[in-house]
C-alpha positions as CSV (number, residue, x, y, z in Angstrom):
1,M,70.6,112.0,90.8
2,V,74.0,113.2,92.1
3,E,73.6,116.6,93.4
4,V,75.7,117.3,96.2
5,Y,79.7,117.3,95.6
6,P,82.0,116.5,95.9
7,Y,80.9,113.0,95.4
8,D,83.2,110.3,95.8
9,E,82.2,106.5,94.9
10,G,84.8,103.6,96.5
11,F,82.5,100.7,95.7
12,D,83.5,99.4,98.8
13,T,80.5,97.8,99.9
14,E,80.3,95.1,96.8
15,P,80.8,91.6,97.4
16,N,84.0,90.2,96.1
17,S,83.7,89.1,92.7
18,P,84.3,85.1,91.3
19,T,87.5,84.8,89.6
20,T,86.1,83.7,86.7
21,C,86.0,85.5,82.9
22,C,83.0,87.6,83.0
23,P,81.3,86.6,85.8
24,T,77.3,88.1,86.2
25,T,77.6,90.2,89.0
26,T,74.7,93.1,90.4
27,L,76.0,96.5,91.8
28,S,74.6,97.4,95.1
29,S,76.2,101.1,94.5
30,T,73.8,103.6,94.3
31,G,72.9,104.2,90.6
32,W,75.9,102.1,89.4
33,S,75.0,99.1,87.1
34,N,76.0,97.0,84.4
35,D,74.4,97.3,81.4
36,A,71.5,94.8,81.3
37,S,70.5,95.8,77.6
38,G,72.2,92.9,76.3
39,I,74.5,95.1,74.1
40,D,77.8,94.1,75.7
41,D,79.0,90.5,76.9
42,C,80.8,91.0,80.3
43,D,80.5,92.3,83.9
44,W,82.4,95.0,86.0
45,S,83.3,93.4,89.3
46,A,84.9,94.6,92.6
47,R,87.9,93.3,94.7
48,D,89.7,94.1,97.5
49,V,92.9,92.0,96.5
50,N,94.8,91.0,93.6
51,T,93.2,90.4,90.1
52,P,92.9,86.4,89.6
53,S,95.6,86.5,86.9
54,L,99.1,86.8,87.9
55,N,100.8,90.1,86.9
56,T,97.7,91.9,85.9
57,G,95.8,94.6,87.9
58,P,96.1,96.2,91.0
59,T,96.5,94.8,94.5
60,E,94.3,97.3,96.4
61,D,92.4,100.2,95.5
62,Q,93.7,103.8,95.3
63,S,93.1,104.4,98.7
64,G,94.7,102.0,100.1
65,S,91.7,99.7,102.1
66,G,88.7,99.7,99.5
67,K,87.7,98.1,96.5
68,Y,88.1,99.0,92.8
69,L,86.0,97.7,89.8
70,Y,88.1,95.5,87.1
71,M,86.9,93.4,84.1
72,E,89.0,90.1,83.9
73,A,90.6,90.2,80.6
74,S,92.9,87.1,80.7
75,G,91.2,84.4,78.4
76,C,88.7,86.9,77.5
77,Y,89.3,88.0,74.5
78,S,87.7,90.3,72.7
79,K,84.9,91.3,75.7
80,T,83.0,94.5,75.9
81,A,81.8,95.6,79.6
82,Y,79.5,98.7,80.0
83,L,79.4,100.9,83.8
84,I,76.4,102.6,83.8
85,S,76.9,106.1,86.3
86,P,74.1,107.6,88.4
87,K,73.0,110.6,86.7
88,F,75.0,113.7,87.8
89,D,73.5,117.2,88.0
90,F,76.2,120.0,87.5
91,T,73.8,122.6,86.7
92,Q,74.8,124.5,89.7
93,Q,78.8,123.5,89.4
94,S,80.4,126.3,88.3
95,E,83.7,123.9,87.3
96,P,82.3,120.4,87.4
97,F,84.9,118.0,86.6
98,L,85.2,113.7,86.8
99,Q,88.2,112.1,88.0
100,F,88.8,108.5,87.8
101,Y,91.8,106.2,88.8
102,Y,92.7,103.2,86.7
103,H,95.9,101.1,86.6
């Protein structure tokens, strides 16, 4: 459970994923995981370079020096990937908020 704020997860410890459509990946970042219940049919993967498909996705994360999570879309039609976050305890926070960067 996350109780210390501000909290930041850059996924920089994740290995670079294979360049295939919907690889099976395991996230090692504390508390974050791909759904394992079987209700989705794709996984989120980490990269620190261009996405495998040309002219799609970023070339780096928002900081310019880390990794980002992505789901390959080219050639992977009608796929769903659920990303499970750790639990956040906001009970002691007066104005909690979540911020995500996306491309």
